[in-house]
C-alpha positions in Angstrom: 33.1 19.8 -0.7 33.9 16.6 1.2 31.1 17.3 3.7 28.6 17.3 0.8 30.0 14.1 -0.5 29.7 12.5 3.0 26.1 13.6 3.2 25.4 12.2 -0.2 26.8 8.9 0.9 24.1 8.6 3.5 21.4 8.4 0.7 22.0 4.9 -0.5 21.6 3.6 3.1 18.3 5.5 3.4 17.1 4.1 0.0 18.0 0.6 1.2 15.7 1.2 4.3 12.9 2.1 1.9 13.5 -1.0 -0.2 13.5 -3.2 2.9 10.4 -1.5 4.2 8.5 -2.3 1.0 9.1 -6.0 1.8 7.3 -5.6 5.1 4.6 -3.6 3.4 4.0 -6.5 1.0 3.6 -8.8 3.9 1.0 -6.6 5.5 -0.9 -6.4 2.2 -0.9 -10.3 2.1 -2.5 -10.3 5.6 -5.1 -7.8 4.3 -5.9 -10.1 1.4 -6.4 -13.1 3.8 -8.7 -11.0 6.0 -10.7 -9.8 2.9 -11.0 -13.4 1.7 -12.5 -14.4 5.1 -15.0 -11.5 4.9 -16.0 -12.5 1.3 -16.6 -16.1 2.5 -18.8 -14.7 5.3 -20.9 -12.7 2.8 -21.2 -15.7 0.4 -22.3 -17.9 3.2 -24.9 -15.4 4.2 -26.3 -15.3 0.6 -26.4 -19.2 0.5 -28.3 -19.2 3.8 -25.5 -21.0 5.8 -27.0 -21.3 9.3 -23.8 -20.3 11.1 -23.4 -17.2 9.0 -27.1 -16.2 9.2 -26.8 -15.9 13.0 -24.7 -12.8 12.4 -24.9 -9.9 14.9 -22.9 -6.8 15.6 -20.3 -8.6 17.6 -19.8 -11.2 14.8 -19.1 -8.4 12.3 -16.7 -6.7 14.7 -14.9 -10.0 15.4 -14.2 -10.8 11.8 -10.6 -10.3 10.6 -10.1 -6.6 10.5 -9.0 -6.0 7.0 -9.5 -2.3 7.4 -7.1 -2.1 10.3 -4.6 -4.1 8.3 -5.0 -1.8 5.3 -4.6 1.2 7.5 -1.4 -0.3 8.9 -0.2 -0.7 5.3 -1.2 2.8 4.5 0.7 4.2 7.5 3.8 2.2 6.6 3.7 3.4 3.0 3.3 7.0 4.1 6.5 6.6 6.3 8.4 5.0 3.4 7.4 7.7 1.0 8.4 10.4 3.5 11.8 8.7 4.0 12.2 8.4 0.2 11.3 12.0 -0.3 13.8 13.1 2.3 16.6 11.1 0.8 15.8 12.5 -2.6 15.9 16.1 -1.4 19.2 15.5 0.4 20.6 13.9 -2.8 19.4 16.7 -5.0 20.9 19.3 -2.7 24.2 17.4 -2.6 24.1 17.0 -6.4 23.9 20.8 -6.9 27.0 21.2 -4.7 28.9 18.4 -6.5 27.9 19.3 -10.0 31.5 20.1 -10.9 32.2 16.4 -11.4 33.0 15.3 -15.0 29.9 14.3 -17.0 27.4 14.0 -14.2 24.3 14.5 -16.4 23.8 11.0 -17.7 23.9 9.4 -14.2 21.8 12.1 -12.6 19.2 11.8 -15.3 19.1 8.1 -14.9 18.7 8.5 -11.1 16.0 11.2 -11.6 14.0 8.9 -13.9 14.1 6.0 -11.4 13.3 8.3 -8.5 10.2 9.5 -10.4 9.2 5.9 -11.0 9.5 5.1 -7.3 7.4 8.1 -6.4 4.7 7.3 -9.0 4.4 3.7 -7.9 4.2 4.8 -4.2 1.5 7.3 -5.0 -0.5 4.7 -6.9 -0.2 2.2 -4.0 -1.4 4.9 -1.5 -4.4 5.8 -3.7 -5.3 2.1 -4.0 -4.9 1.5 -0.2 -7.3 4.4 0.6 -9.8 3.0 -1.9 -9.6 -0.5 -0.5 -10.1 0.8 3.1 -13.1 2.8 2.0 -14.7 -0.2 0.4 -14.1 -2.3 3.5 -15.6 0.3 5.8 -18.7 0.5 3.6 -19.0 -3.3 3.4 -19.0 -3.6 7.2 -21.7 -1.0 7.4 -23.8 -3.0 4.9 -23.3 -6.2 6.9 -24.4 -4.4 10.1 -27.5 -3.2 8.2 -28.4 -6.9 7.6 -29.1 -7.4 11.3 -32.2 -5.2 11.1 -33.8 -6.9 8.2 -35.9 -10.1 7.9 -33.6 -12.9 6.8 -33.7 -13.6 3.0 -36.0 -10.7 2.4 -35.3 -8.7 -0.8 -33.7 -5.9 1.2 -31.6 -8.4 3.2 -30.3 -10.0 0.0 -29.6 -6.6 -1.5 -27.6 -5.5 1.5 -25.6 -8.7 1.7 -25.0 -8.5 -2.1 -23.9 -4.9 -1.7 -21.4 -5.9 1.0 -20.1 -8.7 -1.2 -19.6 -6.3 -4.1 -17.8 -3.8 -1.9 -15.5 -6.5 -0.6 -14.7 -7.6 -4.1 -13.8 -4.0 -4.9 -11.7 -3.8 -1.8 -9.8 -6.9 -3.0 -9.3 -5.4 -6.4 -8.0 -2.1 -4.9 -5.7 -4.0 -2.5 -4.4 -6.1 -5.4 -3.6 -2.9 -7.3 -1.9 -1.5 -4.2 0.2 -4.7 -3.9 1.3 -4.5 -7.5 2.2 -0.8 -7.2 4.1 -1.6 -4.0 6.1 -4.3 -5.8 6.9 -1.9 -8.6 7.9 0.7 -6.0 10.3 -1.9 -4.4 11.8 -2.7 -7.8 12.2 1.0 -8.8 13.8 2.0 -5.5 16.3 -0.9 -5.8 17.4 0.5 -9.2 17.4 4.0 -7.8 19.6 2.7 -5.0 22.1 1.4 -7.5 22.1 4.7 -9.4 22.7 6.6 -6.2 25.5 4.3 -5.2 27.2 4.7 -8.5 27.0 8.5 -8.3 28.4 8.8 -4.8 31.2 6.2 -5.3 32.6 7.4 -8.6 
């Protein structure tokens, strides 16, 4: 029985790593927002006919801040955090079944389970939004590359630049949703951590 209790005591530390990891994730998402803002400025300058922006070529597009790479970094970090969270939860549930003889465990376990579910849901929403943002960025870069082959300020040229701008705005919206979900995940896992600590330390 004591072995199960010791194993259960590792869970709060793991949840703390998840909570701390979400702080780094939020920083990465801030960097993605800055890169997206730069790309939006580029597209707006193209539409206005800014001479520096109009001289766009393939290398210029490649050299712009890589919002997609930053979003991919955030996605990978989030996947790792979700895997860590899921592992901690599975260990905690297994230990809980072994330690269920404690007096009145149901209220605490139900509270923990509810907060665990909230953490998982917010993580899932953040991941979905990150994938959407990366997809929009990828499509916007393709649209900006298409501009190279078109006569400047032609209707097709304007349409492709406008499409890139709209895709970038969608990417910003999706990245904003991902950031909000990641913040909610951070808050939920902090409460889940408190619940787990109360359970193992009673």
